Structures are given as C-alpha cells and as structure tokens.
C-alpha positions as CSV (number, residue, x, y, z in Angstrom):
1,X,120.3,-32.1,76.8
2,X,118.4,-34.2,74.4
3,X,116.9,-36.2,77.0
4,X,113.5,-34.3,78.3
5,X,111.4,-34.9,81.7
6,X,107.4,-35.4,80.7
7,X,107.1,-32.7,83.6
8,X,108.6,-29.4,81.2
9,X,106.4,-29.7,78.4
10,X,109.4,-30.0,75.6
11,X,110.9,-26.6,77.1
12,X,114.4,-28.0,76.7
13,X,113.8,-28.1,72.8
14,X,115.9,-25.5,72.5
15,X,119.2,-27.4,73.3
16,X,118.0,-30.6,71.3
17,X,121.3,-31.2,68.8
18,X,124.3,-28.8,70.9
19,X,127.2,-30.1,72.5
20,X,128.2,-28.5,75.9
21,X,129.4,-25.3,74.7
22,X,126.9,-24.4,72.5
23,X,124.2,-24.9,74.8
24,X,126.1,-22.7,77.5
25,X,126.2,-20.7,74.8
26,X,122.2,-20.4,74.6
27,X,122.1,-20.4,78.1
28,X,124.2,-17.3,78.5
29,X,121.6,-15.7,76.0
30,X,119.0,-16.2,78.1
31,X,120.2,-15.1,81.2
32,X,121.3,-12.1,79.1
33,X,117.8,-11.5,78.1
34,X,116.3,-12.3,81.2
35,X,118.4,-9.2,82.2
36,X,118.1,-7.2,80.0
37,X,115.0,-7.6,78.1
38,X,115.7,-4.9,75.7
39,X,118.8,-5.7,74.7
40,X,121.1,-3.2,72.3
41,X,124.3,-3.7,70.3
42,X,125.4,0.1,72.4
43,X,123.5,-0.9,75.6
44,X,125.1,-2.9,78.2
45,X,126.0,-6.5,77.5
46,X,126.1,-5.9,74.1
47,X,128.6,-7.9,72.7
48,X,125.9,-10.8,73.5
49,X,123.7,-9.6,71.0
50,X,125.2,-11.5,68.1
51,X,124.8,-14.7,69.7
52,X,121.3,-13.9,70.1
53,X,120.8,-13.5,66.5
54,X,122.8,-16.5,66.1
55,X,120.5,-18.9,68.3
56,X,117.4,-16.8,67.8
57,X,115.3,-19.5,67.1
58,X,116.0,-21.4,70.0
59,X,116.1,-19.2,72.4
60,X,112.6,-18.1,71.4
61,X,111.7,-21.9,71.6
62,X,113.4,-21.8,75.1
63,X,111.2,-18.4,76.3
64,X,107.9,-19.6,74.9
65,X,107.9,-22.8,76.1
66,X,109.1,-22.3,79.4
67,X,108.1,-18.8,80.3
68,X,105.5,-17.9,77.8
69,X,107.8,-15.0,76.9
70,X,107.6,-13.7,73.0
71,X,111.3,-12.9,72.0
72,X,111.8,-10.7,69.3
73,X,115.6,-10.3,67.9
74,X,116.4,-7.6,65.0
75,X,119.9,-6.7,63.5
76,X,120.3,-3.8,66.5
77,X,118.3,-5.6,69.3
78,X,116.4,-8.0,71.2
79,X,113.2,-7.3,72.6
80,X,111.7,-10.0,75.6
81,X,108.3,-9.2,76.3
82,X,107.8,-9.8,80.0
83,X,104.1,-10.1,80.0
84,X,101.7,-11.6,82.5
85,X,103.3,-10.5,85.2
86,X,101.3,-7.8,87.3
87,X,102.8,-4.8,88.7
88,X,103.4,-5.0,92.5
89,X,105.1,-1.6,93.1
90,X,108.8,-2.7,93.3
91,X,110.2,-2.8,89.3
92,X,109.5,0.2,88.6
93,X,111.4,3.1,86.3
94,X,114.3,5.2,88.5
95,X,116.1,8.0,88.0
96,X,119.9,8.2,88.0
97,X,120.5,8.8,91.5
98,X,118.4,5.8,92.0
99,X,115.6,7.3,93.3
100,X,111.8,5.6,91.4
101,X,109.6,7.8,89.4
102,X,106.8,9.8,90.8
103,X,103.3,9.6,89.3
104,X,104.0,13.4,87.4
105,X,107.7,11.5,85.4
106,X,105.3,8.5,84.8
107,X,103.1,10.9,83.1
108,X,105.5,12.4,81.2
109,X,106.8,9.0,80.1
110,X,102.9,8.8,79.0
111,X,103.0,11.6,76.6
112,X,106.1,11.9,75.2
113,X,105.8,8.0,74.3
114,X,102.5,9.2,72.4
115,X,104.2,12.2,71.1
116,X,107.0,10.1,69.5
117,X,104.7,7.5,68.4
118,X,103.2,9.4,65.3
119,X,106.2,11.9,65.0
120,X,109.6,12.2,62.9
121,X,113.0,10.9,62.7
122,X,114.4,14.4,64.4
123,X,112.8,16.9,66.3
124,X,113.7,20.0,68.3
125,X,113.7,20.0,72.1
126,X,111.6,22.8,72.6
127,X,109.1,21.4,69.7
128,X,108.6,17.7,71.7
129,X,107.6,19.9,75.2
130,X,105.1,22.1,73.5
131,X,103.4,19.0,71.9
132,X,103.8,17.6,75.4
133,X,102.3,20.0,77.1
134,X,99.4,20.3,74.3
135,X,98.5,16.5,74.8
136,X,98.6,16.7,78.8
137,X,96.5,19.4,78.6
138,X,93.9,17.7,75.7
139,X,94.3,15.0,78.3
140,X,93.2,16.9,81.4
141,X,96.3,17.0,82.7
142,X,97.5,19.4,84.8
143,X,101.1,20.2,84.1
144,X,103.0,23.4,85.3
145,X,105.9,24.7,83.4
146,X,107.9,25.3,86.8
147,X,111.1,23.3,88.0
148,X,109.3,20.0,89.3
149,X,107.4,19.4,85.9
150,X,111.0,20.0,84.2
151,X,112.9,18.0,86.1
152,X,110.4,15.0,85.7
153,X,110.2,15.5,82.2
154,X,113.9,15.8,81.9
155,X,114.0,12.1,83.6
156,X,111.6,10.9,81.5
157,X,113.6,11.6,78.2
158,X,116.4,10.5,80.2
159,X,115.1,7.2,80.9
160,X,114.2,6.7,76.9
161,X,117.8,8.0,75.7
162,X,118.9,5.5,77.9
163,X,116.9,3.0,76.6
164,X,118.3,3.9,73.3
165,X,114.9,5.0,71.8
166,X,116.0,8.7,72.1
167,X,119.6,10.0,71.2
168,X,121.2,13.4,71.6
169,X,122.3,14.5,68.3
170,X,123.1,18.0,69.5
171,X,122.9,19.2,72.9
172,X,121.4,17.4,76.1
173,X,118.3,17.7,77.6
174,X,119.6,17.2,81.4
175,X,120.6,21.5,81.2
176,X,117.0,22.2,80.4
177,X,115.8,20.8,83.3
178,X,117.4,23.9,85.6
179,X,117.2,26.1,82.4
180,X,114.5,26.2,80.1
181,X,116.2,28.6,77.7
182,X,118.5,25.6,76.6
183,X,117.8,23.1,73.4
184,X,118.8,20.0,71.6
185,X,118.4,18.0,68.9
186,X,116.8,14.8,69.5
187,X,117.1,11.7,67.3
188,X,114.1,9.3,67.9
189,X,114.7,5.1,66.9
190,X,111.7,4.5,65.4
191,X,112.0,0.6,65.1
192,X,113.1,0.5,68.5
193,X,110.1,2.7,69.9
194,X,107.8,0.2,68.4
195,X,108.9,-2.8,70.7
196,X,109.3,-0.3,73.4
197,X,105.8,-0.9,74.9
198,X,105.3,-4.4,76.5
199,X,102.0,-5.4,75.3
200,X,99.1,-3.3,72.6
201,X,97.6,-0.8,74.7
202,X,94.7,-0.6,72.6
203,X,93.9,-4.6,74.6
204,X,93.5,-2.9,77.9
205,X,92.0,-0.9,80.1
206,X,94.1,-0.8,83.3
207,X,97.5,-1.2,84.2
208,X,97.3,-4.5,86.0
209,X,95.4,-5.4,82.2
210,X,98.1,-4.1,80.3
211,X,100.6,-6.1,82.3
212,X,98.2,-9.4,81.7
213,X,97.1,-9.0,77.7
214,X,100.0,-11.9,77.2
215,X,99.3,-14.1,79.8
216,X,99.6,-17.3,78.5
217,X,102.5,-16.2,76.7
218,X,103.0,-16.2,72.7
219,X,104.9,-18.6,70.7
220,X,108.2,-18.3,68.9
221,X,106.5,-16.6,65.7
222,X,104.4,-14.5,67.8
223,X,101.3,-16.7,68.3
224,X,99.7,-17.5,70.9
225,X,100.0,-20.7,73.3
226,X,97.0,-22.2,73.3
227,X,96.0,-22.7,77.4
228,X,96.0,-26.7,78.4
229,X,98.3,-29.2,80.4
230,X,98.5,-27.0,83.1
231,X,100.1,-24.0,81.1
232,X,98.7,-20.9,82.8
233,X,100.0,-22.1,86.3
234,X,103.1,-23.3,84.9
235,X,104.1,-20.1,83.4
236,X,102.4,-18.6,86.5
237,X,104.9,-20.2,89.0
238,X,108.1,-19.9,86.4
239,X,107.9,-16.5,86.2
240,X,107.2,-15.8,89.6
241,X,110.4,-17.9,90.4
242,X,112.7,-16.3,87.9
243,X,111.8,-12.5,88.3
244,X,110.6,-12.3,92.2
245,X,113.5,-12.4,94.4
246,X,111.3,-14.6,97.1
247,X,107.9,-16.7,96.4
248,X,106.2,-17.3,99.3
249,X,103.7,-20.2,99.2
250,X,100.9,-17.6,100.6
251,X,101.7,-15.6,97.4
252,X,100.6,-18.3,95.2
253,X,96.9,-19.7,94.0
254,X,96.1,-23.0,95.3
255,X,96.2,-24.7,92.1
256,X,99.7,-22.9,91.4
257,X,100.8,-24.4,95.0
258,X,99.4,-28.2,94.0
259,X,101.4,-27.9,90.4
260,X,105.0,-26.5,92.6
261,X,104.4,-28.8,95.1
262,X,103.7,-32.1,92.9
263,X,106.6,-30.8,90.0
264,X,109.1,-29.5,92.7
265,X,112.1,-31.6,91.7
266,X,111.8,-31.3,88.3
267,X,111.4,-28.2,88.4
268,X,114.5,-26.9,90.3
269,X,116.5,-29.4,87.6
270,X,114.9,-27.8,84.5
271,X,115.6,-24.2,86.2
272,X,119.5,-24.9,86.8
273,X,119.8,-26.5,83.5
274,X,117.6,-23.4,81.2
275,X,119.3,-20.3,83.4
276,X,121.6,-21.2,85.5
277,X,119.6,-20.3,88.8
278,X,119.5,-22.6,91.3
279,X,116.2,-23.7,93.2
280,X,116.2,-23.1,97.3
281,X,112.9,-24.7,99.2
282,X,112.1,-23.1,102.5
283,X,108.9,-24.5,104.9
284,X,107.4,-20.5,103.4
285,X,108.5,-21.2,100.2
286,X,110.6,-20.8,97.6
287,X,113.6,-18.6,96.4
288,X,115.8,-19.1,93.5
289,X,119.8,-18.1,93.7
290,X,122.6,-17.0,91.5
291,X,125.8,-18.5,91.9
292,X,127.2,-15.5,89.9
293,X,124.8,-12.6,91.3
294,X,124.4,-11.5,87.8
295,X,120.6,-12.2,88.0
296,X,119.5,-9.3,89.8
297,X,119.6,-5.6,89.9
298,X,119.3,-5.4,93.7
299,X,121.6,-7.9,95.9
300,X,120.8,-8.9,99.6
301,X,122.7,-8.7,101.7
302,X,124.2,-5.1,100.5
303,X,126.6,-3.0,101.6
304,X,126.5,0.6,102.8
305,X,124.5,1.7,105.9
306,X,120.5,0.8,105.0
307,X,121.6,-2.5,103.6
308,X,123.2,-3.5,106.4
309,X,121.0,-2.3,109.0
310,X,118.0,-4.0,106.9
311,X,120.0,-7.2,107.5
312,X,120.4,-6.8,111.2
313,X,116.5,-5.1,111.9
314,X,115.2,-8.1,110.3
315,X,116.9,-10.5,111.9
316,X,116.3,-9.3,115.5
317,X,112.1,-8.6,114.6
318,X,111.7,-12.1,113.8
319,X,113.8,-13.3,116.7
320,X,111.8,-11.1,119.2
321,X,108.5,-12.0,117.8
322,X,106.5,-13.9,120.3
323,X,105.2,-17.0,118.6
324,X,106.9,-16.5,115.4
325,X,108.0,-20.5,115.2
326,X,105.6,-21.6,118.0
327,X,108.6,-21.4,120.6
328,X,109.0,-17.6,120.8
329,X,111.1,-16.5,117.6
330,X,112.7,-17.4,114.3
331,X,114.9,-20.2,114.2
332,X,118.0,-20.5,111.6
333,X,116.6,-22.7,109.3
334,X,113.3,-21.2,108.6
335,X,111.9,-19.1,110.5
336,X,108.2,-21.5,110.8
337,X,104.9,-20.1,111.9
338,X,103.2,-21.6,114.4
339,X,101.9,-25.2,113.9
340,X,98.3,-23.7,112.9
341,X,100.2,-21.5,110.3
342,X,99.3,-18.5,111.3
343,X,101.9,-16.8,113.3
344,X,100.1,-14.6,115.6
345,X,97.3,-14.5,113.3
346,X,99.1,-13.0,110.0
347,X,99.3,-15.1,106.8
348,X,101.4,-18.0,106.9
349,X,105.3,-17.0,106.3
350,X,104.7,-13.2,107.3
351,X,105.5,-11.6,111.2
352,X,103.4,-8.6,111.2
353,X,105.2,-5.7,112.7
354,X,103.8,-2.3,113.9
355,X,105.7,1.1,112.7
356,X,106.2,2.3,115.7
357,X,108.4,-0.9,116.3
358,X,110.5,-1.3,113.3
359,X,111.1,2.5,114.0
360,X,112.4,1.6,117.5
361,X,114.8,-1.4,116.5
362,X,116.4,0.5,113.2
363,X,117.2,3.2,116.1
364,X,118.3,1.1,118.6
365,X,121.1,-0.8,116.1
366,X,122.3,2.3,114.9
367,X,122.7,3.4,118.5
368,X,124.0,0.2,119.2
369,X,126.9,0.3,116.7
370,X,127.4,3.9,116.1
371,X,131.1,3.5,114.4
372,X,129.8,1.0,111.7
373,X,127.1,3.7,110.2
374,X,127.4,7.1,107.7
375,X,126.3,9.7,110.4
376,X,124.1,11.0,107.2
377,X,122.3,7.6,107.4
378,X,121.4,7.7,110.9
379,X,120.7,11.3,111.4
380,X,117.0,10.8,111.1
381,X,116.5,7.5,112.3
382,X,112.5,7.9,110.6
383,X,113.9,8.2,107.5
384,X,116.3,5.2,107.8
385,X,113.6,3.1,108.9
386,X,111.6,4.2,105.9
387,X,114.5,3.3,104.2
388,X,114.7,-0.1,105.6
389,X,111.5,-0.9,104.8
390,X,111.8,-0.2,101.1
391,X,115.4,-2.3,100.9
392,X,113.6,-5.5,102.0
393,X,110.4,-4.9,100.2
394,X,112.1,-4.3,97.1
395,X,114.3,-7.9,98.2
396,X,110.7,-9.3,98.9
397,X,111.2,-9.7,102.3
398,X,108.7,-7.4,103.5
399,X,105.6,-6.0,102.8
400,X,103.5,-2.8,103.5
401,X,99.8,-2.2,104.5
402,X,98.1,1.2,103.9
403,X,98.2,1.9,107.6
404,X,102.1,1.7,107.8
405,X,102.4,-1.7,108.9
406,X,105.0,-4.1,107.9
407,X,105.0,-7.6,107.5
408,X,108.2,-9.1,107.5
409,X,108.9,-12.5,105.9
410,X,110.0,-15.7,107.5
411,X,112.3,-16.4,104.7
412,X,114.4,-13.3,106.2
413,X,115.9,-15.9,108.6
414,X,117.8,-17.5,105.9
415,X,120.3,-14.0,106.1
416,X,120.9,-14.5,109.8
417,X,124.1,-12.5,110.2
418,X,127.3,-13.9,112.1
419,X,128.4,-11.7,115.2
420,X,132.0,-11.5,115.3
421,X,133.4,-13.7,118.2
422,X,133.1,-16.8,119.4
423,X,131.0,-19.5,117.4
424,X,127.6,-19.7,119.0
425,X,126.7,-16.0,119.4
426,X,123.5,-15.2,117.9
427,X,122.5,-12.2,116.4
428,X,119.6,-10.7,118.0
429,X,120.1,-12.4,121.0
430,X,121.4,-11.5,124.3
431,X,124.7,-12.7,123.7
432,X,125.3,-10.8,120.7
433,X,125.5,-7.4,122.8
434,X,128.2,-8.9,125.3
435,X,130.4,-10.2,121.8
436,X,133.5,-8.9,121.5
437,X,134.2,-6.6,118.5
438,X,135.8,-8.3,115.9
439,X,137.2,-7.0,112.8
440,X,133.9,-5.0,112.0
441,X,133.6,-1.4,112.9
442,X,132.0,-1.3,116.1
443,X,131.9,-5.1,116.7
444,X,128.7,-5.1,114.1
445,X,128.0,-8.5,113.5
446,X,129.2,-10.2,110.0
447,X,126.7,-10.2,106.8
448,X,128.8,-13.3,105.4
449,X,128.3,-16.0,107.8
450,X,127.5,-19.7,106.6
451,X,124.2,-20.4,105.3
452,X,122.3,-23.6,106.8
453,X,123.5,-27.0,105.9
454,X,122.8,-28.4,102.3
455,X,122.2,-24.6,101.0
456,X,124.8,-22.5,99.3
457,X,126.7,-19.2,100.9
458,X,124.8,-16.1,100.8
459,X,124.2,-15.0,97.2
460,X,122.5,-12.1,95.8
461,X,118.9,-12.7,95.1
C-alpha cells in the first residue's frame, strides 16, 4: 500500500506504514462512513466507531485527499461531511414506511432545527410544537394544527430521533400525531445537533449553494483544500462514482469526462484500494459495484413486484426501441446509441419513452405473468407504472421530465433478465413469451442471469 500512483495526488498516504490487516481495517472504516456519514456508537454499525477513532487521522487524510470531504471524529460519534454534490431529488429523507418527505415535512424539519439550535437540553413536546408554529408564522408559512400537519411534524421529529439528535426521555412523539393531547419529554444532544447540517447555512442563499458550499473540499484539519492540479474535476468525478448508482458520460462536464478518460485505469485501481468498490466501464459511462452489497441503500435488481417489473420493463423498453443501438434495439452488452450518438434525438446514453408507452409495457407485464405478482401491487397499473419509474430513477437507470416523459438509461441493458428455459431465449423478445415456465412463478424470467463476459454477476448497485 505504500506505493503511490502519480495520478492519485497522495490519496493512498492513509495506508502508509500499515500492514494488510490494518489497511483492511482503515478500508472497512471508510466504507462504514460512506454508508453512515453520521456514525453513532448507539446507531447502526456503531461498533465500528472505536476503529474510526483509532484511525481518525488516516481516515481524515483519505477523505480529504480522495473526495474532498471533511471528517470530524468525536468520542461519541463521527461525522463525514458530504458536501459538494448538488441535490438530484432522489436522495431525500424518508419516513419509516419508506415514503419520501413532503415539502411540508421538510419545512417542519427546518423549523425544528431552528428551535432546537437556540434551545435548552430538555423540553416538552407541547412547548416545542408551540415554538415551531410561532417560528413558522414569523417566517410567513401557512401551518395548521390538523392531523396532516401533526403527522408531518411527527415525521420530522422521528427523523431527528433516529439520527440521535433527539431522545424520548419520557413518552413518545408518535401517538401525538393522532392525539394532540399526548405529551412527551425530549432530550437534545446539543453536540450532535451542531454537526448535523452539512455546511454553514449563512454561506448559502439557495439549496444548490448549500450543497456546493464546500465543493473544493476540506483538509483533515478542517481547512480548505486549495484548488489546482485538477482537484475540482478529480473530486467531482469521484464523488459521482462513489455516491451515484450509475454515472453516464452525459452527466459529466466536458472537463470531467476528459479527466476520467485520461485516468480511468488508475482511478479504477484506486477506487478498489480505498473503498472496495469495483469500477465497471460501459459505452455510456461507468458504475461502481460493491461485491458485498453493503454500500447501497437500494439494491437493483431487487425483490418484490415493483422491483421485478421495473427490471423487466426496462429490458423490454430498450429492446423494442427503434434505433436504440442503430440496429433495432439495445444489445446485451451495452445498449449503445446510434452511431451519431443521439439515438432518436435523445442525449447519448438515454432512450426516450413516453409515459403512455411505459404504462402500457407495465400493464402488459402484469397481465403476462399474473401468478408472479402481488395482486394488490398490480391492481392499479397506473400507480404501478409510477412506482416502476421511481424505482428505476432511484437506481440511476431512468430520469423524468416536467412533461411526464421518461428516459431509460442504456446502462439498464446490463441487468437484462434471463428467461427460464433453454439457453438463448431473450427477455423482451418473441421467444420469451413462448418459453416454457421454469421454477419461477408464472414463467417469469429470472433476474440473476450471468453478466456479460468479463463482468461480475449482478451485484446491487
């Protein structure tokens, strides 16, 4: 680990002087922090905090040099500040049932943080609610006291409890959402609260600015990393690769694309050395796969009706799209666009699909394999189509426009399912419907077929 590649700029210095066992420990700590940027002793993967504290200096060097991230390590927690990545609408907070936060819930979360910042160590739920409503009124927000508002505020409070910022010392906030007369005593972890927001709010006037406040990163001591030597492109590309499921070339700036192409081999080795991720190169871009399936909050392909229909729908939409690869459909190895790089007028690497066509494909799949799906999930195919679109978008394999149109990434061809039956039958083609039913319910194609030559099997992205 002591050998340095001239392209890395010293990022491997974190491993200097370590034997293989210690280097593996540092790598494991880095993976945990990427997965849990707010790591608490009492929270998920909390047992790793002692090792993070032991290797704090090395981890700070690793993150500052490789990604431009700042790492703060305290006795009870570690905070990795993932600044510099603009919001994409796919990585927001979620309720315990998996539903994303609504704008109203986000507003309550911001108001609660504002109240807690100038508050005391303990406070009653009723007192907190009163201060939140007063502050909201002062800010010109129209907040009510009905069950919709109570549920939104309760979800914001539950999120802070899960993060460890709030603790339910007596009572619980959950019953209050249904009964406004319920009371609870809450305790605030002031130190953790001070490290919750990723960047100083006073520096930003808009959400995008907040995410990009520290775009050039911070050193291990919290100081700014000076730009130069391609640091902006280097950190920008690496953040996309480690944080996003799929990174199409079209999503990178020209300078970032040029930098990645020039340093692809060295970056692939460095990525695996530092994080354990393997870089997979495709015609339309790159993606990082994790053989252990740990560095992800969403696996694709996944289980359940929505996830499996999303997999099959993407395969069919790519297969049946004219000019998707210049020869009538996406191929199994990459689904390349036409030779001019535009594929039916779309941006390179993306295949446009109307909302009507996607809905029709989803409905057809639901009808084709009736025994394979949850009856409740396929009862409303319109809602199912929207869920399929969301699943593909969260996996980086689709994006939606303001008019409801959808674009499917040709990288989805990587996950082309293999039908049960004789080898050679292709999902989405005419032979797929004629294939004899195998072990899968209703003869549905398997989602765990062999990957293209030279690639790993289907790891979760």
